[in-house]
Every structure is written in C-alpha cells, then in structure tokens.
MMTF fields as JSON, N, C-alpha, C and O atoms, coordinates in Angstrom:
{
  "mmtfVersion": "1.0.0",
  "mmtfProducer": "UNKNOWN",
  "numBonds": 399,
  "numAtoms": 400,
  "numGroups": 100,
  "numChains": 1,
  "numModels": 1,
  "chainsPerModel": [1],
  "groupsPerChain": [100],
  "chainIdList": ["A"],
  "bondAtomList": [4, 2, 8, 6, 12, 10, 16, 14, 20, 18, 24, 22, 28, 26, 32, 30, 36, 34, 40, 38, 44, 42, 48, 46, 52, 50, 56, 54, 60, 58, 64, 62, 68, 66, 72, 70, 76, 74, 80, 78, 84, 82, 88, 86, 92, 90, 96, 94, 100, 98, 104, 102, 108, 106, 112, 110, 116, 114, 120, 118, 124, 122, 128, 126, 132, 130, 136, 134, 140, 138, 144, 142, 148, 146, 152, 150, 156, 154, 160, 158, 164, 162, 168, 166, 172, 170, 176, 174, 180, 178, 184, 182, 188, 186, 192, 190, 196, 194, 200, 198, 204, 202, 208, 206, 212, 210, 216, 214, 220, 218, 224, 222, 228, 226, 232, 230, 236, 234, 240, 238, 244, 242, 248, 246, 252, 250, 256, 254, 260, 258, 264, 262, 268, 266, 272, 270, 276, 274, 280, 278, 284, 282, 288, 286, 292, 290, 296, 294, 300, 298, 304, 302, 308, 306, 312, 310, 316, 314, 320, 318, 324, 322, 328, 326, 332, 330, 336, 334, 340, 338, 344, 342, 348, 346, 352, 350, 356, 354, 360, 358, 364, 362, 368, 366, 372, 370, 376, 374, 380, 378, 384, 382, 388, 386, 392, 390, 396, 394],
  "bondOrderList": [1, 1, 1, 1, 1, 1, 1, 1, 1, 1, 1, 1, 1, 1, 1, 1, 1, 1, 1, 1, 1, 1, 1, 1, 1, 1, 1, 1, 1, 1, 1, 1, 1, 1, 1, 1, 1, 1, 1, 1, 1, 1, 1, 1, 1, 1, 1, 1, 1, 1, 1, 1, 1, 1, 1, 1, 1, 1, 1, 1, 1, 1, 1, 1, 1, 1, 1, 1, 1, 1, 1, 1, 1, 1, 1, 1, 1, 1, 1, 1, 1, 1, 1, 1, 1, 1, 1, 1, 1, 1, 1, 1, 1, 1, 1, 1, 1, 1, 1],
  "groupList": [{"groupName": "MET", "atomNameList": ["N", "CA", "C", "O"], "elementList": ["N", "C", "C", "O"], "formalChargeList": [0, 0, 0, 0], "bondAtomList": [1, 0, 2, 1, 3, 2], "bondOrderList": [1, 1, 2], "singleLetterCode": "M", "chemCompType": "L-PEPTIDE LINKING"}, {"groupName": "GLY", "atomNameList": ["N", "CA", "C", "O"], "elementList": ["N", "C", "C", "O"], "formalChargeList": [0, 0, 0, 0], "bondAtomList": [1, 0, 2, 1, 3, 2], "bondOrderList": [1, 1, 2], "singleLetterCode": "G", "chemCompType": "PEPTIDE LINKING"}, {"groupName": "TYR", "atomNameList": ["N", "CA", "C", "O"], "elementList": ["N", "C", "C", "O"], "formalChargeList": [0, 0, 0, 0], "bondAtomList": [1, 0, 2, 1, 3, 2], "bondOrderList": [1, 1, 2], "singleLetterCode": "Y", "chemCompType": "L-PEPTIDE LINKING"}, {"groupName": "ASP", "atomNameList": ["N", "CA", "C", "O"], "elementList": ["N", "C", "C", "O"], "formalChargeList": [0, 0, 0, 0], "bondAtomList": [1, 0, 2, 1, 3, 2], "bondOrderList": [1, 1, 2], "singleLetterCode": "D", "chemCompType": "L-PEPTIDE LINKING"}, {"groupName": "ILE", "atomNameList": ["N", "CA", "C", "O"], "elementList": ["N", "C", "C", "O"], "formalChargeList": [0, 0, 0, 0], "bondAtomList": [1, 0, 2, 1, 3, 2], "bondOrderList": [1, 1, 2], "singleLetterCode": "I", "chemCompType": "L-PEPTIDE LINKING"}, {"groupName": "LEU", "atomNameList": ["N", "CA", "C", "O"], "elementList": ["N", "C", "C", "O"], "formalChargeList": [0, 0, 0, 0], "bondAtomList": [1, 0, 2, 1, 3, 2], "bondOrderList": [1, 1, 2], "singleLetterCode": "L", "chemCompType": "L-PEPTIDE LINKING"}, {"groupName": "ASN", "atomNameList": ["N", "CA", "C", "O"], "elementList": ["N", "C", "C", "O"], "formalChargeList": [0, 0, 0, 0], "bondAtomList": [1, 0, 2, 1, 3, 2], "bondOrderList": [1, 1, 2], "singleLetterCode": "N", "chemCompType": "L-PEPTIDE LINKING"}, {"groupName": "ALA", "atomNameList": ["N", "CA", "C", "O"], "elementList": ["N", "C", "C", "O"], "formalChargeList": [0, 0, 0, 0], "bondAtomList": [1, 0, 2, 1, 3, 2], "bondOrderList": [1, 1, 2], "singleLetterCode": "A", "chemCompType": "L-PEPTIDE LINKING"}, {"groupName": "CYS", "atomNameList": ["N", "CA", "C", "O"], "elementList": ["N", "C", "C", "O"], "formalChargeList": [0, 0, 0, 0], "bondAtomList": [1, 0, 2, 1, 3, 2], "bondOrderList": [1, 1, 2], "singleLetterCode": "C", "chemCompType": "L-PEPTIDE LINKING"}, {"groupName": "PRO", "atomNameList": ["N", "CA", "C", "O"], "elementList": ["N", "C", "C", "O"], "formalChargeList": [0, 0, 0, 0], "bondAtomList": [1, 0, 2, 1, 3, 2], "bondOrderList": [1, 1, 2], "singleLetterCode": "P", "chemCompType": "L-PEPTIDE LINKING"}, {"groupName": "SER", "atomNameList": ["N", "CA", "C", "O"], "elementList": ["N", "C", "C", "O"], "formalChargeList": [0, 0, 0, 0], "bondAtomList": [1, 0, 2, 1, 3, 2], "bondOrderList": [1, 1, 2], "singleLetterCode": "S", "chemCompType": "L-PEPTIDE LINKING"}, {"groupName": "LYS", "atomNameList": ["N", "CA", "C", "O"], "elementList": ["N", "C", "C", "O"], "formalChargeList": [0, 0, 0, 0], "bondAtomList": [1, 0, 2, 1, 3, 2], "bondOrderList": [1, 1, 2], "singleLetterCode": "K", "chemCompType": "L-PEPTIDE LINKING"}, {"groupName": "GLU", "atomNameList": ["N", "CA", "C", "O"], "elementList": ["N", "C", "C", "O"], "formalChargeList": [0, 0, 0, 0], "bondAtomList": [1, 0, 2, 1, 3, 2], "bondOrderList": [1, 1, 2], "singleLetterCode": "E", "chemCompType": "L-PEPTIDE LINKING"}, {"groupName": "PHE", "atomNameList": ["N", "CA", "C", "O"], "elementList": ["N", "C", "C", "O"], "formalChargeList": [0, 0, 0, 0], "bondAtomList": [1, 0, 2, 1, 3, 2], "bondOrderList": [1, 1, 2], "singleLetterCode": "F", "chemCompType": "L-PEPTIDE LINKING"}, {"groupName": "GLN", "atomNameList": ["N", "CA", "C", "O"], "elementList": ["N", "C", "C", "O"], "formalChargeList": [0, 0, 0, 0], "bondAtomList": [1, 0, 2, 1, 3, 2], "bondOrderList": [1, 1, 2], "singleLetterCode": "Q", "chemCompType": "L-PEPTIDE LINKING"}, {"groupName": "VAL", "atomNameList": ["N", "CA", "C", "O"], "elementList": ["N", "C", "C", "O"], "formalChargeList": [0, 0, 0, 0], "bondAtomList": [1, 0, 2, 1, 3, 2], "bondOrderList": [1, 1, 2], "singleLetterCode": "V", "chemCompType": "L-PEPTIDE LINKING"}, {"groupName": "ARG", "atomNameList": ["N", "CA", "C", "O"], "elementList": ["N", "C", "C", "O"], "formalChargeList": [0, 0, 0, 0], "bondAtomList": [1, 0, 2, 1, 3, 2], "bondOrderList": [1, 1, 2], "singleLetterCode": "R", "chemCompType": "L-PEPTIDE LINKING"}, {"groupName": "THR", "atomNameList": ["N", "CA", "C", "O"], "elementList": ["N", "C", "C", "O"], "formalChargeList": [0, 0, 0, 0], "bondAtomList": [1, 0, 2, 1, 3, 2], "bondOrderList": [1, 1, 2], "singleLetterCode": "T", "chemCompType": "L-PEPTIDE LINKING"}],
  "groupTypeList": [0, 1, 0, 2, 3, 4, 5, 6, 7, 1, 8, 9, 10, 8, 1, 11, 12, 5, 12, 13, 14, 10, 11, 10, 1, 9, 8, 15, 0, 13, 10, 13, 11, 11, 3, 6, 5, 9, 9, 12, 15, 7, 4, 1, 5, 3, 1, 3, 4, 4, 16, 8, 14, 13, 8, 6, 11, 16, 4, 5, 5, 11, 8, 3, 4, 9, 11, 11, 15, 11, 4, 11, 5, 4, 15, 17, 11, 1, 5, 11, 13, 3, 2, 12, 1, 6, 4, 0, 16, 6, 17, 5, 4, 15, 5, 16, 1, 11, 11, 6],
  "groupIdList": [1, 2, 3, 4, 5, 6, 7, 8, 9, 10, 11, 12, 13, 14, 15, 16, 17, 18, 19, 20, 21, 22, 23, 24, 25, 26, 27, 28, 29, 30, 31, 32, 33, 34, 35, 36, 37, 38, 39, 40, 41, 42, 43, 44, 45, 46, 47, 48, 49, 50, 51, 52, 53, 54, 55, 56, 57, 58, 59, 60, 61, 62, 63, 64, 65, 66, 67, 68, 69, 70, 71, 72, 73, 74, 75, 76, 77, 78, 79, 80, 81, 82, 83, 84, 85, 86, 87, 88, 89, 90, 91, 92, 93, 94, 95, 96, 97, 98, 99, 100],
  "secStructList": [7, 7, 7, 7, 3, 3, 3, 3, 7, 7, 7, 6, 6, 6, 7, 7, 7, 7, 3, 3, 3, 3, 1, 1, 1, 1, 7, 1, 7, 7, 3, 3, 3, 4, 4, 4, 7, 7, 2, 2, 2, 2, 2, 2, 2, 6, 6, 7, 3, 3, 3, 3, 6, 6, 6, 6, 3, 3, 3, 3, 7, 7, 7, 7, 7, 7, 1, 7, 7, 7, 7, 7, 7, 7, 7, 7, 1, 1, 7, 7, 7, 5, 7, 7, 1, 7, 7, 7, 6, 6, 7, 7, 7, 7, 7, 5, 7, 7, 7, 7],
  "xCoordList": [89.198, 90.701, 90.981, 90.14, 92.501, 92.586, 92.634, 92.484, 92.768, 93.595, 94.84, 95.331, 95.454, 96.441, 96.827, 95.989, 97.799, 97.904, 99.456, 100.202, 99.686, 100.692, 101.182, 100.49, 102.681, 103.723, 104.101, 104.129, 104.329, 104.192, 105.952, 106.159, 106.661, 108.21, 108.978, 109.219, 109.347, 110.415, 111.54, 112.276, 111.811, 112.744, 113.982, 114.047, 115.113, 116.36, 117.532, 118.407, 116.874, 117.378, 116.736, 117.397, 115.904, 115.338, 114.212, 113.767, 113.639, 113.08, 111.586, 110.813, 110.876, 109.568, 108.924, 109.461, 107.908, 106.924, 106.766, 106.433, 107.061, 107.015, 105.634, 105.331, 105.018, 103.734, 104.872, 105.589, 104.804, 104.797, 103.803, 103.433, 103.172, 101.803, 102.49, 103.422, 101.466, 102.353, 100.749, 99.691, 100.894, 99.92, 100.011, 99.03, 100.497, 100.908, 100.16, 99.669, 99.866, 99.127, 97.63, 97.222, 96.983, 95.243, 95.015, 93.799, 95.648, 95.174, 93.573, 92.468, 93.902, 92.523, 92.882, 92.496, 93.922, 94.075, 94.428, 94.053, 95.221, 95.712, 97.046, 97.91, 97.059, 98.585, 99.9, 99.792, 100.79, 101.758, 103.101, 103.357, 103.789, 104.697, 106.269, 106.079, 107.263, 107.937, 107.882, 107.825, 107.866, 107.763, 106.894, 107.061, 105.477, 104.26, 104.183, 103.358, 105.176, 105.324, 104.802, 105.479, 103.7, 103.892, 104.762, 105.108, 105.016, 105.861, 105.448, 106.025, 103.815, 103.281, 103.077, 102.957, 103.084, 102.825, 104.65, 104.863, 105.8, 107.129, 107.674, 108.353, 107.119, 107.823, 106.88, 107.539, 105.73, 105.853, 106.446, 106.58, 106.854, 108.107, 109.396, 110.257, 109.77, 110.773, 111.818, 111.763, 112.596, 113.462, 112.201, 112.316, 111.366, 110.477, 111.562, 112.109, 111.838, 112.219, 111.623, 111.773, 111.204, 110.814, 111.37, 112.478, 110.742, 111.465, 110.757, 109.534, 111.513, 110.975, 110.896, 111.76, 109.103, 108.601, 109.206, 109.35, 109.53, 110.243, 111.742, 112.19, 112.446, 114.081, 114.359, 115.221, 113.755, 114.104, 115.44, 116.309, 115.09, 116.203, 115.446, 114.286, 116.233, 115.873, 115.611, 116.529, 115.048, 114.909, 114.782, 113.716, 115.736, 115.107, 115.075, 115.91, 113.884, 113.073, 113.893, 114.815, 114.336, 115.117, 114.305, 114.359, 113.395, 112.953, 113.759, 114.184, 113.948, 114.138, 113.675, 113.505, 113.327, 111.736, 112.836, 113.832, 112.066, 112.36, 112.275, 111.442, 113.161, 113.359, 112.02, 111.128, 111.966, 111.002, 109.684, 109.76, 108.442, 107.779, 106.911, 106.9, 106.307, 105.799, 104.326, 103.569, 103.776, 102.827, 101.768, 101.982, 101.049, 99.781, 98.892, 98.331, 98.379, 97.586, 96.463, 96.921, 95.435, 94.46, 93.358, 92.733, 93.323, 92.305, 90.801, 90.837, 89.926, 88.656, 87.553, 87.791, 86.683, 85.451, 84.41, 84.11, 83.508, 81.943, 81.962, 80.925, 83.946, 83.841, 84.067, 84.457, 84.008, 84.481, 85.152, 84.575, 86.366, 86.611, 86.617, 86.892, 86.361, 86.718, 87.568, 87.771, 87.939, 88.678, 88.366, 87.881, 88.375, 88.015, 89.317, 90.021, 89.483, 90.196, 91.562, 91.369, 92.816, 93.778, 94.619, 94.674, 95.562, 96.501, 97.923, 98.531, 98.45, 99.43, 100.622, 100.424, 101.801, 102.767, 102.171, 101.614, 102.211, 101.789, 100.718, 100.624, 99.666, 98.466, 97.746, 97.864, 96.737, 95.942, 94.694, 94.023, 94.968, 93.924, 92.743, 92.874, 91.543, 90.162, 89.527, 88.684, 89.919, 89.191, 88.109, 87.822, 86.835, 85.307, 85.189, 85.385, 84.732, 83.876, 82.75, 82.256, 82.199, 80.624, 80.095, 80.697, 79.236, 78.861, 77.971, 77.109, 78.188, 77.925, 76.339, 75.72],
  "yCoordList": [117.941, 116.938, 116.569, 115.972, 116.872, 116.172, 114.763, 113.94, 114.412, 112.514, 112.533, 113.487, 111.102, 111.421, 109.857, 108.971, 109.648, 108.16, 107.612, 108.482, 106.317, 105.976, 105.362, 104.503, 105.201, 104.336, 103.82, 104.689, 102.649, 101.83, 100.986, 100.013, 101.683, 101.227, 101.367, 102.435, 100.2, 100.319, 100.959, 100.807, 101.856, 102.574, 101.758, 100.558, 102.509, 101.876, 101.361, 100.503, 102.561, 102.301, 101.474, 100.454, 101.479, 100.304, 99.453, 98.763, 99.737, 98.472, 98.792, 97.941, 100.053, 100.178, 100.504, 101.228, 99.96, 101.084, 102.106, 102.67, 102.711, 104.087, 104.562, 103.696, 105.652, 105.787, 107.252, 108.064, 107.277, 108.154, 108.363, 107.484, 109.944, 110.222, 111.155, 111.943, 110.563, 111.409, 112.079, 111.657, 113.068, 113.782, 113.545, 114.123, 113.142, 112.262, 111.54, 111.219, 111.05, 109.706, 109.653, 110.623, 109.037, 108.701, 109.205, 109.292, 109.537, 110.4, 109.616, 110.152, 108.259, 107.569, 106.712, 105.551, 107.526, 106.689, 104.985, 104.074, 104.909, 103.893, 103.454, 104.263, 102.52, 101.973, 100.877, 99.73, 101.538, 100.734, 100.327, 100.928, 99.054, 99.0, 98.991, 98.904, 99.072, 99.338, 98.821, 99.558, 97.267, 96.498, 96.436, 95.72, 97.578, 97.825, 99.119, 99.578, 99.883, 101.4, 101.817, 101.413, 102.545, 102.864, 104.155, 104.712, 104.458, 105.726, 106.812, 107.339, 107.073, 108.238, 108.835, 110.017, 108.067, 107.881, 108.068, 109.039, 107.279, 107.93, 109.595, 110.337, 109.737, 111.126, 112.119, 112.919, 112.039, 112.97, 112.68, 113.515, 111.383, 111.16, 111.04, 110.495, 111.456, 111.414, 112.841, 113.983, 112.484, 113.401, 113.705, 114.649, 113.02, 113.533, 113.084, 111.982, 114.113, 113.756, 113.424, 114.151, 112.612, 112.564, 112.16, 111.623, 112.344, 111.593, 110.432, 110.295, 109.694, 108.217, 108.235, 108.277, 108.17, 108.38, 107.599, 108.032, 106.33, 105.218, 105.626, 105.411, 106.268, 105.865, 107.656, 108.284, 108.075, 109.628, 110.331, 111.193, 109.592, 109.448, 110.148, 109.846, 111.156, 111.633, 110.94, 111.516, 110.132, 109.721, 110.057, 110.559, 109.848, 110.826, 109.338, 108.443, 109.514, 109.325, 108.968, 109.763, 107.981, 108.355, 107.324, 106.148, 107.839, 106.461, 106.842, 107.938, 105.257, 105.0, 105.267, 104.425, 106.235, 106.279, 106.257, 106.936, 105.026, 104.711, 105.914, 106.751, 106.173, 107.126, 107.113, 107.913, 105.841, 105.547, 104.769, 104.047, 105.103, 104.916, 103.832, 104.17, 102.806, 102.488, 102.419, 102.083, 102.791, 103.391, 102.722, 103.342, 101.998, 101.54, 102.231, 102.846, 102.363, 103.231, 102.424, 101.47, 102.028, 101.346, 102.272, 103.207, 101.796, 102.745, 101.99, 100.975, 102.496, 101.974, 103.094, 104.182, 102.478, 102.534, 103.194, 102.895, 104.06, 104.577, 105.213, 105.368, 105.945, 106.536, 107.967, 108.247, 108.843, 110.08, 110.543, 110.484, 111.031, 111.227, 112.891, 113.766, 113.131, 113.847, 113.953, 112.897, 114.983, 114.961, 115.719, 116.693, 115.88, 116.72, 116.905, 116.015, 118.441, 118.806, 120.024, 120.471, 120.233, 121.076, 120.019, 119.115, 119.965, 119.533, 119.868, 120.896, 119.077, 119.605, 118.155, 116.961, 118.955, 118.264, 116.781, 117.051, 115.599, 114.599, 114.5, 114.188, 115.01, 114.918, 114.078, 114.352, 112.614, 111.801, 113.118, 114.059, 112.432, 112.622, 111.97, 110.878, 112.224, 111.094, 110.947, 111.734, 110.093, 109.72, 109.4, 108.597, 109.884, 109.194, 109.21, 110.184, 107.719, 107.446, 108.035, 108.318, 108.297, 108.561, 107.967, 108.367, 107.222, 106.71, 107.729, 108.469, 107.719, 108.706, 108.599, 109.373],
  "zCoordList": [120.753, 121.022, 119.941, 119.27, 119.365, 118.353, 117.901, 118.804, 116.991, 116.621, 115.975, 115.371, 116.191, 116.282, 115.885, 116.044, 115.496, 115.59, 116.662, 117.112, 116.889, 118.477, 118.048, 117.502, 117.883, 117.842, 119.492, 120.364, 119.784, 121.639, 121.056, 120.331, 121.599, 121.344, 122.57, 123.134, 122.944, 124.288, 124.149, 123.174, 125.266, 126.024, 125.632, 125.901, 124.901, 124.913, 126.292, 126.404, 127.283, 128.578, 129.331, 129.526, 129.748, 130.529, 130.585, 131.502, 128.801, 127.893, 128.235, 127.796, 129.069, 129.613, 128.145, 127.307, 128.022, 126.794, 126.949, 127.991, 125.534, 125.578, 124.368, 123.548, 124.332, 123.84, 122.553, 123.138, 121.229, 120.501, 119.558, 118.78, 119.608, 119.036, 117.631, 117.471, 116.816, 115.496, 115.13, 115.596, 114.302, 113.816, 112.374, 111.908, 111.67, 110.003, 110.158, 111.241, 108.92, 108.636, 108.41, 107.772, 108.659, 108.748, 110.214, 110.388, 111.233, 112.807, 112.84, 112.764, 112.972, 113.784, 114.613, 114.756, 115.379, 116.82, 116.645, 117.383, 115.49, 115.294, 116.193, 116.532, 116.41, 117.29, 116.57, 116.136, 116.641, 115.403, 116.67, 117.713, 116.057, 117.045, 115.675, 114.461, 116.143, 115.183, 114.25, 113.266, 113.99, 112.89, 111.823, 110.836, 112.116, 111.027, 110.718, 109.928, 111.422, 111.239, 109.473, 108.527, 109.295, 107.628, 107.886, 108.928, 106.395, 106.017, 106.943, 107.894, 106.177, 106.236, 108.039, 108.36, 108.654, 110.251, 110.71, 111.435, 110.357, 110.322, 110.109, 110.82, 108.98, 108.716, 109.96, 110.625, 110.153, 111.684, 112.897, 113.791, 112.975, 114.512, 113.87, 114.561, 112.598, 112.893, 113.627, 113.171, 114.66, 115.402, 116.679, 117.461, 116.705, 118.23, 119.383, 119.337, 120.493, 121.458, 123.197, 124.18, 123.144, 124.63, 125.983, 125.965, 127.214, 128.379, 128.717, 128.697, 128.994, 129.423, 131.163, 132.039, 131.174, 132.31, 133.548, 134.692, 133.046, 134.029, 134.505, 135.631, 133.413, 134.043, 133.727, 134.341, 133.018, 133.413, 132.054, 132.178, 131.029, 130.236, 128.982, 128.698, 128.218, 127.236, 125.849, 125.264, 124.868, 124.319, 122.866, 122.513, 121.953, 120.504, 119.581, 119.454, 119.093, 117.558, 116.649, 116.829, 115.356, 114.024, 113.405, 113.766, 112.286, 111.272, 110.259, 109.894, 109.707, 108.128, 107.33, 106.448, 107.211, 106.047, 104.64, 104.391, 103.791, 102.334, 101.571, 101.918, 100.382, 99.653, 99.217, 99.5, 98.298, 97.088, 97.811, 98.805, 97.048, 97.342, 96.393, 95.209, 96.643, 95.692, 95.438, 96.349, 93.968, 94.01, 92.756, 91.714, 92.629, 91.988, 91.75, 92.656, 90.038, 89.401, 89.144, 89.771, 88.77, 88.395, 87.776, 88.278, 86.707, 85.551, 86.234, 86.93, 85.98, 86.427, 85.346, 84.821, 85.349, 84.522, 84.741, 85.897, 84.272, 84.949, 86.139, 86.784, 86.839, 87.945, 87.908, 86.775, 88.532, 88.886, 90.005, 91.091, 89.919, 91.285, 91.763, 90.941, 92.843, 93.298, 94.861, 95.46, 95.337, 96.603, 97.363, 96.786, 98.941, 99.82, 100.705, 101.182, 100.82, 101.997, 100.915, 99.784, 101.803, 100.999, 100.761, 101.595, 99.346, 98.988, 100.029, 99.732, 101.18, 101.698, 102.04, 102.262, 101.944, 102.744, 103.581, 104.646, 103.306, 104.162, 105.128, 106.315, 103.871, 104.435, 102.96, 101.765, 103.892, 103.266, 102.645, 103.069, 101.487, 100.345, 100.292, 99.739, 100.676, 100.498, 99.012, 98.582, 98.447, 97.365, 97.361, 98.248, 96.295, 96.594, 95.378, 94.651, 94.931, 93.418, 93.497, 94.589, 92.4, 92.306, 90.954, 89.958, 90.784, 89.606, 88.516, 88.992, 87.295, 86.433, 86.318, 85.588]
}
C-alpha cells in the first residue's frame, strides 16, 4: 500500500467533505485543509478531477501555486550532509547531518 497526503475540502455543489489524495510532498498520511495546503502537496493535486460521492458532480481541483518559493540557507559548522534517494521533480530530499 502506497503512502500519500490528503486534502479535505467541501464540494462546491453540495458542501459535503471530499478527500483528494496527493502523491507529491512528504507522503506520510498528513491531512490538510484548503487554508494550510503546502505548495509541494498542491503541485500533485492541481488538475485532479473526482466525482462527488454525495451529489455525483464532477469536481475539478485547481491550485494557485506560488511562482516563487522563499528559502532560507543556514551555514552550519561541523556537519557533513548527504542525501538519500533520487533527485526528481517534486521529490522531497532528506538531508542527514553527520558529525566529523
């Protein structure tokens, strides 16, 4: 069974809560609402279409993903960094620090 993250949002037709599954982002079964959805999860949801199980309407999910992402770089002393996994688009890279 694969891991994913979830967006819970109300159907625009009937108002019942729907569940969208995203395979981008951390994929550790986090559950998000529309107001706290991170961009890395939104990327995987943009353009998804599901059918509401309550009113049977087709629902298109469109995400307004920011064009610029703010990052912060921090200089550390006494640590070496390496990464695990392949670097691919929309993939989370896990960094582990190792003391010298």
